[in-house]
C-alpha positions as CSV (number, residue, x, y, z in Angstrom):
1,M,89.3,96.6,-25.9
2,V,86.2,98.2,-24.5
3,S,85.1,101.0,-26.9
4,T,85.5,104.6,-25.8
5,L,81.8,105.1,-26.6
6,S,80.9,102.3,-24.2
7,I,82.9,104.0,-21.4
8,I,81.2,107.3,-22.1
9,F,77.8,105.7,-21.9
10,M,78.7,104.0,-18.6
11,I,79.6,107.4,-17.2
12,C,76.3,108.7,-18.5
13,N,74.5,105.8,-16.7
14,M,76.3,106.7,-13.5
15,L,75.2,110.3,-13.8
16,S,71.6,109.4,-14.8
17,G,71.4,107.3,-11.6
18,I,71.7,110.5,-9.7
19,L,69.8,112.8,-12.0
20,I,66.6,110.6,-12.1
21,P,65.9,110.7,-8.3
22,V,67.2,114.2,-7.8
23,G,65.2,115.5,-10.8
24,L,62.0,113.8,-9.5
25,L,62.6,115.2,-6.0
26,V,62.9,118.7,-7.3
27,F,60.0,118.4,-9.7
28,F,57.5,117.0,-7.1
29,K,58.7,119.5,-4.5
30,K,58.1,122.5,-6.8
31,K,54.9,121.3,-8.5
32,Y,53.0,119.9,-5.5
33,R,54.8,121.6,-2.6
34,V,55.1,118.3,-0.6
35,S,57.7,117.6,2.0
36,V,60.9,115.8,1.1
37,K,60.2,113.5,4.1
38,S,58.2,111.1,1.9
39,F,61.1,110.9,-0.6
40,F,63.7,109.9,2.0
41,I,61.3,107.4,3.7
42,G,60.9,105.8,0.3
43,C,64.7,105.5,0.0
44,A,65.0,104.0,3.5
45,V,62.2,101.4,2.8
46,M,63.9,100.3,-0.4
47,L,67.2,99.9,1.4
48,L,65.8,98.1,4.4
49,F,63.1,95.9,2.8
50,A,64.6,95.1,-0.6
51,L,68.3,95.3,-0.1
52,I,68.6,93.9,3.4
53,L,65.6,91.9,4.6
54,E,64.7,90.4,1.2
55,Q,68.4,89.5,0.6
56,I,68.5,87.7,3.9
57,V,65.6,85.6,2.9
58,H,67.1,84.9,-0.5
59,A,70.3,83.7,1.2
60,V,68.4,81.3,3.3
61,V,66.0,80.0,0.7
62,L,68.2,79.9,-2.3
63,G,71.0,78.3,-0.3
64,S,68.8,75.4,0.7
65,Q,67.9,72.3,-1.2
66,A,64.6,73.9,-2.2
67,G,66.7,76.8,-3.6
68,D,68.5,74.4,-5.9
69,I,65.2,73.3,-7.4
70,I,64.0,76.9,-7.7
71,K,67.2,78.1,-9.5
72,N,67.1,75.2,-11.9
73,H,63.5,76.0,-13.2
74,I,63.2,79.4,-14.7
75,W,59.5,79.6,-14.2
76,L,59.8,78.7,-10.5
77,Y,62.7,81.2,-10.2
78,A,60.7,84.0,-11.8
79,L,57.6,83.3,-9.6
80,Y,59.7,83.1,-6.5
81,G,61.7,86.3,-7.3
82,G,58.6,88.2,-8.3
83,M,56.6,87.3,-5.2
84,M,59.5,88.0,-2.8
85,A,60.0,91.4,-4.4
86,G,56.3,92.2,-4.3
87,I,55.8,91.0,-0.7
88,F,58.8,92.7,0.8
89,E,58.7,96.0,-1.1
90,E,54.9,96.5,-0.9
91,S,54.8,95.5,2.7
92,G,57.5,98.1,3.5
93,R,55.7,100.6,1.4
94,F,52.4,99.9,3.2
95,L,53.9,100.1,6.7
96,A,55.7,103.4,5.9
97,M,52.6,105.0,4.4
98,R,50.3,103.7,7.2
99,F,52.4,104.8,10.1
100,L,55.4,107.0,9.2
101,L,53.4,109.2,6.8
102,K,50.2,109.2,8.9
103,K,50.1,113.0,9.1
104,E,50.3,113.3,5.3
105,H,47.2,111.1,4.6
106,D,45.1,114.0,3.4
107,H,47.7,114.9,0.7
108,P,48.0,112.0,-1.8
109,H,50.7,113.8,-3.7
110,H,53.0,112.5,-1.0
111,A,52.6,109.1,-2.8
112,L,54.4,110.5,-5.8
113,M,57.2,111.8,-3.7
114,Y,57.5,108.5,-1.9
115,G,57.6,106.6,-5.1
116,A,60.3,108.9,-6.4
117,G,62.4,108.0,-3.4
118,H,61.6,104.3,-3.5
119,G,62.2,103.9,-7.2
120,G,64.9,106.6,-7.4
121,F,67.1,105.0,-4.8
122,E,66.8,101.7,-6.7
123,A,67.9,103.5,-9.9
124,M,70.9,105.0,-8.1
125,I,72.0,101.6,-6.8
126,I,71.6,100.0,-10.2
127,L,72.9,102.8,-12.5
128,T,75.4,104.6,-10.4
129,L,76.9,102.0,-8.1
130,G,76.2,99.2,-10.5
131,M,78.3,100.8,-13.2
132,V,81.3,101.4,-11.0
133,N,82.7,97.8,-11.4
134,N,82.0,97.9,-15.2
135,L,83.9,101.2,-15.5
136,I,86.8,100.0,-13.4
137,Y,87.0,96.7,-15.4
138,S,86.8,98.5,-18.7
139,V,89.7,100.8,-17.8
140,M,91.8,97.9,-16.6
141,I,91.0,96.0,-19.9
142,N,92.1,98.9,-22.0
143,L,95.2,99.3,-20.0
144,G,96.1,95.7,-20.2
145,Q,96.0,95.2,-16.4
146,T,93.4,92.4,-16.1
147,Q,96.0,89.9,-15.0
148,T,96.5,92.0,-11.8
149,L,93.0,90.9,-10.8
150,L,92.9,87.4,-12.3
151,T,96.3,86.0,-11.1
152,P,95.6,85.7,-7.3
153,L,92.1,84.2,-7.8
154,D,91.1,80.5,-7.8
155,E,90.1,78.9,-11.1
156,A,86.3,79.2,-10.7
157,T,86.4,82.9,-9.7
158,R,89.0,83.6,-12.4
159,G,86.6,82.1,-15.0
160,T,83.7,84.2,-13.8
161,L,85.7,87.4,-13.8
162,Q,87.1,86.6,-17.3
163,A,83.6,86.0,-18.5
164,A,82.6,89.5,-17.2
165,F,85.6,91.0,-19.1
166,D,84.6,89.2,-22.3
167,A,81.0,90.4,-21.9
168,L,82.1,94.1,-21.6
169,I,84.3,93.8,-24.7
170,A,81.5,92.2,-26.7
171,T,78.6,94.4,-25.6
172,P,77.7,97.0,-28.2
173,A,78.0,100.6,-26.9
174,W,74.3,101.4,-27.5
175,H,73.2,98.7,-25.1
176,F,74.5,100.8,-22.3
177,L,72.1,103.6,-23.4
178,L,69.1,101.3,-22.7
179,C,70.0,101.0,-19.0
180,P,68.6,104.4,-18.0
181,M,65.6,103.9,-20.3
182,E,64.8,100.7,-18.5
183,R,65.2,102.4,-15.1
184,I,62.8,105.3,-16.1
185,G,60.2,102.7,-16.9
186,A,60.8,100.9,-13.6
187,V,60.6,104.2,-11.6
188,A,57.3,105.0,-13.3
189,A,56.0,101.6,-12.2
190,Q,57.3,102.2,-8.7
191,I,55.5,105.6,-8.5
192,S,52.3,103.9,-9.8
193,L,52.6,101.2,-7.2
194,S,53.1,103.8,-4.5
195,V,49.9,105.5,-5.5
196,I,48.0,102.2,-5.3
197,V,49.4,101.4,-1.9
198,W,48.8,104.9,-0.7
199,F,45.1,104.5,-1.1
200,A,45.3,101.1,0.5
201,A,47.1,102.5,3.6
202,S,45.9,106.1,4.0
203,G,42.1,105.7,4.5
204,K,40.4,105.2,7.8
205,K,39.7,101.6,6.6
206,I,42.6,99.6,5.2
207,R,41.8,98.6,1.6
208,I,43.5,95.1,1.6
209,S,42.4,94.5,-2.0
210,L,44.6,97.4,-3.2
211,F,47.5,96.2,-1.2
212,L,47.2,92.7,-2.7
213,L,46.9,94.2,-6.1
214,A,50.1,96.1,-5.6
215,I,51.9,92.9,-4.6
216,L,50.5,91.1,-7.7
217,L,51.5,93.8,-10.1
218,H,55.0,94.1,-8.6
219,A,55.4,90.3,-8.8
220,I,54.3,90.2,-12.4
221,L,56.8,93.0,-13.4
222,D,59.7,91.4,-11.7
223,A,58.8,87.9,-13.0
224,V,58.6,89.2,-16.6
225,A,62.0,90.8,-16.1
226,V,63.5,87.4,-15.0
227,L,61.8,85.5,-17.8
228,T,63.0,87.8,-20.5
229,A,66.6,88.1,-19.2
230,G,69.0,85.9,-21.1
231,R,66.3,84.3,-23.2
232,G,67.6,85.5,-26.6
233,I,65.0,88.3,-26.7
234,P,66.4,91.4,-28.3
235,L,67.2,93.9,-25.5
236,L,65.2,96.7,-27.2
237,V,62.1,94.4,-27.2
238,V,62.7,93.7,-23.5
239,E,62.8,97.4,-22.7
240,L,59.6,98.0,-24.7
241,I,57.9,95.3,-22.7
242,I,58.9,97.0,-19.4
243,W,57.7,100.4,-20.7
244,G,54.4,98.8,-21.9
245,M,53.8,97.3,-18.4
246,A,54.7,100.6,-16.8
247,A,52.2,102.4,-19.0
248,V,49.5,99.9,-17.9
249,Y,50.4,100.5,-14.2
250,I,50.2,104.3,-14.7
251,I,46.7,103.8,-16.1
252,I,45.7,101.7,-13.1
253,A,47.2,104.2,-10.7
254,R,45.3,107.1,-12.4
255,K,42.1,105.2,-12.0
256,M,42.7,104.6,-8.3
257,W,43.5,108.3,-7.9
258,K,40.2,109.3,-9.5
259,N,38.3,106.8,-7.4
260,Y,39.8,107.4,-4.0
261,S,41.3,111.0,-3.8
262,R,38.1,112.7,-2.8
């Protein structure tokens, strides 16, 4: 059985996936009086560059012979995943800020609103949509209906799905509480990266060094996430690492803000 507390926390995760982006949207709108245009452009860039274009490249690369090598070496996989995320997301961020938000270049607070959309949309996908399957599976487990899903499947797929059921049963309820905490740290990092790229894209002269810095920082964050996943590191320690990196990125973004927002 999946505990009732686990199911409650899953529902909380689904709600937090909506509350995080909406809360940031309302906060930045009221505090800085910036247009919501930046927020929705951030959402669109995350969808197009990370969830569509990047996934197409992954399908090609990881489906090749080179992909087999990459997937079998954790350091290569972390480096590949981190660099792809950094290149695609930061390129999309840069293009959007350079061209779609050209009229807003004199108002750097739009970088915060953009970051809220970019990171908030990702949080919604992971927390809200990502928990739907977990919630459905948990209810079916508790109702004893798992065979309805398992029976028509081939042996390999059945084994994968059964492993997912077993993981839900074995996962302590409090682990689900860490999901929104991890996303808050990730969103803070996304907003910080948005600030860095804003000052790379919004000046009369493109600051390519800031753009490359954003790619590097993004790649490091994602690579660390890959390396720490499933390595036996306590989940709470993993979350603290993500929060620590987000704090460093915030400090870097604040420094960029002081240097360039004049």
